[in-house]
C-alpha positions in Angstrom: 17.3 110.9 68.1 18.0 114.6 67.7 20.8 116.1 69.8 19.2 119.6 69.5 17.9 121.3 72.6 14.6 123.2 73.0 14.9 126.4 75.0 12.1 127.3 77.5 9.6 129.8 76.2 9.1 131.7 79.4 6.8 134.7 79.0 5.5 133.4 75.7 4.2 129.8 75.8 5.4 127.9 78.8 3.9 126.3 81.9 4.7 129.4 83.8 2.4 131.3 81.5 -0.7 129.1 81.8 -2.4 130.4 85.0 -1.6 134.1 84.2 -3.3 133.5 80.9 -6.2 131.7 82.5 -6.7 134.5 85.0 -6.9 137.0 82.2 -9.4 134.8 80.3 -11.5 134.6 83.5 -11.5 138.4 83.7 -9.3 138.5 86.8 -5.8 139.3 85.6 -3.0 138.8 88.1 -1.3 142.1 88.9 2.4 142.1 87.7 2.0 138.9 85.6 3.3 139.4 82.1 2.7 136.9 79.4 2.1 136.8 75.6 -0.1 133.7 75.9 -3.8 134.4 75.2 -6.6 132.0 75.9 -10.3 132.2 75.0 -12.5 134.0 77.5 -14.7 131.9 79.7 -16.4 132.0 83.1 -14.9 128.7 84.1 -11.6 126.9 83.3 -10.6 123.3 83.9 -6.9 122.6 83.7 -6.0 118.9 83.3 -2.3 118.1 83.7 -1.2 114.6 82.6 2.2 113.9 84.1 4.7 112.7 81.4 2.5 113.2 78.3 4.9 115.1 76.1 3.7 116.5 72.8 6.2 114.4 70.8 5.0 111.2 72.5 1.4 112.1 71.9 2.1 112.8 68.3 4.1 109.5 67.9 1.3 107.4 69.5 -1.7 109.3 68.0 -3.5 106.0 67.4 -3.7 105.4 71.2 -5.1 108.8 71.9 -7.4 109.9 69.0 -9.2 112.6 71.0 -6.1 114.5 72.3 -3.9 113.8 69.2 -6.5 115.3 66.9 -6.5 118.5 69.0 -2.7 118.5 68.9 -2.8 118.6 65.1 -4.2 122.1 65.1 -2.7 123.6 68.3 0.8 124.8 69.0 2.9 122.9 71.5 4.3 124.8 74.6 7.4 124.2 76.6 8.1 123.0 80.1 10.8 124.8 82.1 14.3 123.6 83.1 14.8 120.9 84.3 11.9 119.0 82.8 10.8 117.4 86.0 7.5 117.2 87.9 8.4 119.3 90.9 9.8 122.1 88.8 6.9 122.0 86.3 4.1 121.8 88.8 5.5 124.8 90.7 5.9 126.8 87.5 2.3 126.1 86.7 1.0 126.8 90.2 2.9 130.0 90.8 3.1 131.4 87.3 6.8 131.9 87.8 10.0 130.5 86.2 12.2 128.0 88.2 14.8 130.6 88.9 12.2 132.6 90.8 10.1 130.0 92.5 13.2 127.9 93.5 12.1 124.4 92.8 15.0 123.7 90.6 15.0 119.9 90.4 13.9 116.5 91.8 16.8 116.8 94.2 18.7 120.1 94.9 21.1 121.2 97.6 19.8 122.8 100.7 22.1 125.8 100.8 24.6 125.8 103.7 24.3 122.1 104.1 25.7 118.9 102.6 22.1 117.6 102.1 19.8 117.3 99.2 16.1 118.2 99.3 14.1 115.5 97.5 11.2 117.7 96.5 8.8 114.7 96.0 9.5 113.1 99.4 10.3 116.5 101.1 12.3 117.0 104.3 10.5 117.8 107.6 13.3 120.3 108.5 12.5 122.4 105.4 9.4 124.6 105.5 7.8 124.6 102.0 6.5 128.1 102.5 10.1 129.3 103.2 11.5 127.2 100.3 8.9 128.6 97.9 7.8 131.9 99.5 5.9 133.4 96.6 2.1 133.5 96.6 0.7 131.0 94.2 -1.5 131.9 91.2 -4.2 129.7 92.8 -4.1 131.7 96.0 -4.2 135.0 94.2 -7.2 134.0 92.2 -9.0 132.8 95.3 -8.4 136.1 97.0 -9.9 137.8 93.9 -13.1 135.9 94.3 -12.5 133.0 91.9 -13.5 129.6 93.1 -10.2 127.8 92.9 -10.0 124.0 93.4 -7.2 121.4 93.2 -8.3 117.8 92.5 -5.6 115.3 93.3 -4.9 112.1 95.2 -5.7 112.2 98.9 -2.2 111.4 100.0 -0.9 114.5 98.2 -3.1 116.9 100.3 -0.5 118.1 102.7 2.8 117.2 100.9 5.6 119.7 100.7 5.1 120.0 96.9 1.4 120.7 97.2 2.0 123.4 99.8 4.7 124.9 97.6 2.8 124.9 94.4 -1.0 124.8 95.2 -1.5 126.5 98.5 -4.4 128.9 98.6 -6.8 126.6 96.6 -9.4 124.3 97.9 -8.3 120.7 97.9 -10.5 117.8 96.9 -9.1 114.3 97.3 -9.9 111.9 94.4 -8.0 108.7 93.9 -9.6 107.3 90.7 -11.0 108.4 87.4 -14.6 108.4 88.4 -13.9 110.4 91.5 -11.8 112.9 89.6 -14.6 113.4 87.0 -17.2 113.9 89.7 -15.0 116.4 91.6 -14.2 118.4 88.5 -17.8 118.7 87.3 -18.9 119.8 90.8 -16.1 122.4 91.2 -16.4 123.8 87.7 -20.1 124.5 88.1 -19.2 127.8 89.8 -18.4 130.9 87.8 -15.8 132.4 87.9 -13.9 129.2 88.7 -10.6 127.5 88.0 -10.4 123.8 88.6 -7.0 122.0 88.4 -6.8 118.2 88.1 -3.6 116.2 88.1 -3.1 112.7 86.8 0.2 110.9 87.7 -0.4 107.4 86.2 1.2 107.9 82.8 4.4 109.1 84.3 4.7 106.3 86.8 3.9 103.7 84.0 6.6 105.2 81.8 9.2 105.1 84.6 8.4 101.5 85.2 7.8 100.1 81.8 9.1 102.7 79.3 7.2 104.8 76.8 7.5 102.1 74.1 5.7 99.6 76.2 2.1 98.3 75.8 1.4 99.3 79.4 2.3 102.9 78.6 0.1 102.9 75.5 -2.8 101.4 77.4 -2.5 104.1 80.1 -2.4 106.8 77.4 -5.6 105.4 75.9 -7.2 105.4 79.3 -6.3 109.1 79.8 -7.6 110.0 76.3 -10.9 108.4 77.2 -11.0 110.2 80.5 -10.2 113.6 78.9 -13.0 113.1 76.3 -15.5 112.0 79.0 -14.5 115.1 81.1 -15.2 117.4 78.1 -18.6 115.7 77.5 -19.6 116.2 81.1 -18.6 119.8 81.4 -20.9 122.6 80.2 -20.1 123.9 76.7 -19.4 127.3 78.3 -16.5 125.9 80.4 -13.1 125.8 78.8 -10.9 122.8 79.3 -7.1 123.0 78.9 -5.1 119.8 78.7 -1.4 120.0 79.5 1.6 117.9 80.5 4.6 118.7 82.7 7.2 117.1 80.5 7.8 114.2 78.1 10.0 111.1 78.7 12.9 109.2 77.1 13.6 105.5 77.4 17.2 104.9 78.3 18.5 101.4 77.5 21.3 99.8 79.6 24.0 100.6 77.0 23.2 104.3 77.2 23.7 104.6 80.9 26.8 105.8 82.9 27.1 104.9 86.5 29.5 107.3 88.2 30.3 104.7 90.8 31.8 102.6 88.0 33.4 105.6 86.1 35.1 106.9 89.3 36.9 109.8 87.6 33.5 111.5 87.4 33.4 111.6 91.2 36.6 113.6 91.4 36.0 117.1 92.8 32.2 116.5 93.3 31.1 116.9 96.9 27.4 116.3 96.3 25.7 114.6 93.4 22.1 115.9 92.8 19.4 116.5 90.2 18.2 113.4 88.4 19.4 111.0 85.7 18.8 113.2 82.7 19.8 116.5 84.3 22.5 116.5 87.0 23.4 119.2 89.5 27.1 118.7 90.5 28.0 120.5 93.7 31.8 120.9 93.7 34.5 121.0 96.2 36.2 124.5 96.6 38.3 125.3 93.5 37.3 122.2 91.6 34.7 123.6 89.1 37.0 123.9 86.1 38.4 120.5 86.6 35.0 119.0 87.0 33.8 120.6 83.8 36.8 119.4 81.9 36.6 115.9 83.1 32.9 115.5 82.5 33.2 117.0 79.0 36.0 114.7 78.2 34.1 111.6 79.3 30.7 112.5 77.9 31.7 114.3 74.7 28.7 115.1 72.5 26.4 113.0 74.6 25.6 115.8 77.0 25.9 119.5 77.6 28.2 120.2 80.5 28.3 123.8 81.7 28.8 126.0 84.8 26.0 127.4 86.9 26.9 130.9 85.5 26.5 129.8 81.9 23.3 127.9 82.5 21.8 131.0 84.2 23.1 133.3 81.4 21.4 131.1 78.8 18.1 131.7 80.5 17.4 128.1 81.3 15.8 129.0 84.6 14.4 132.4 83.7 15.1 135.3 86.0 17.2 133.8 88.9 16.9 135.2 92.4 20.0 135.4 94.6 18.3 133.1 97.1 17.8 130.4 94.5 21.3 130.5 92.9 22.9 128.4 95.6 20.4 125.6 95.0 21.8 125.1 91.5 24.7 122.9 90.9 28.1 124.5 90.4 28.2 122.4 87.3 25.1 121.1 85.3 24.9 118.2 83.0 22.0 118.1 80.5 21.8 114.8 78.6 21.3 114.4 74.9 19.9 111.4 73.1 18.9 108.7 75.5 21.9 109.1 77.9 21.2 108.7 81.6 23.8 109.4 84.3 23.3 107.3 87.4 24.7 106.6 90.8 24.0 103.1 92.1 25.2 104.3 95.5 23.3 107.6 95.8 20.2 106.9 93.8 19.7 103.1 93.5 16.1 103.3 92.5 16.8 105.4 89.4 18.6 102.4 87.9 15.4 100.4 88.0 13.6 103.0 85.8 13.3 102.6 82.0 11.7 106.0 81.1 13.4 109.1 82.4 13.2 112.9 81.9 14.9 116.2 83.0 16.8 117.4 80.0 16.0 119.8 77.1 15.5 117.5 74.2 12.3 118.0 72.2 10.7 114.8 73.6 11.2 116.1 77.1 10.6 119.9 76.6 7.6 120.1 74.3 4.3 119.7 75.9 0.7 119.8 74.6 -1.4 122.9 75.3 -4.8 121.9 74.1 -7.8 124.1 74.5 -11.2 122.4 74.0 
């Protein structure tokens, strides 16, 4: 497995560029949005995002997804943002902004001024999602411009913190199964101009549980391929369909895992342990940053990139970073190479039960399909 990292293509071909490009293709460009991405003009767009379906995985398992993999052969992959995790990616898509601006910088991130982490999937009732992510979404801006804008997602996501942060302003249609999703999408996309966004989480959850080398994952990929092809068949030829993912996934075997509760030296100087298994945010005690960097680099060697917040921001990993967002980032960040995973059996016991993981900048995690059909 390659140790090379893929840098995010903000402003060119990333998740943050998708809705600004769709808006332009619909004839309703978003004021202030700048992107080099160009999409075919149409009166209606359907955006299908498959959680966890990285471009490298789709290419590797082309036999299980003939419809989508054939499209991938002739269309350039795009990139997720950093970290390659659902909450960050879905908010980049929904707002048209890079993580350093929208502020959803990881699965877990420090609530500034506290010793608590915000789990952005489960959320925290004391945190207002509109305050945490205060920018108008691209969905909302398009709706205000007269575009029928619809989100099709599971019913129990309707009022989640993540949905409010990333999708507010759009109409929400609850749909829990493939047939419901198809019916909802066809109905919403009948309007012109319209943008219909539909999200499928099953491939990601299957990968976490069984791994991306499992027959269960391949079966789910095959199901998604059939659903995407059926969706295209049911939509009018004049409607454009765009198939995306939020990240890929890496299987991490037991021998490639480090538990910081067993390698206790990695706890030294760390006040709060955040992020996720493939991309860690380390919030350090006062004056401990240099020692933490040195210790983690010594223990991990070439298996991970260990760098300070300043260096990660300078590299452009999060795009333009607002002052309000900077304190949410770890003082030190650890991006895993290969199939390394960094766990804490004490802080995140459920992570140790996962096989497939994501978060880092490897090609398998960063490269995503961007398929126009």
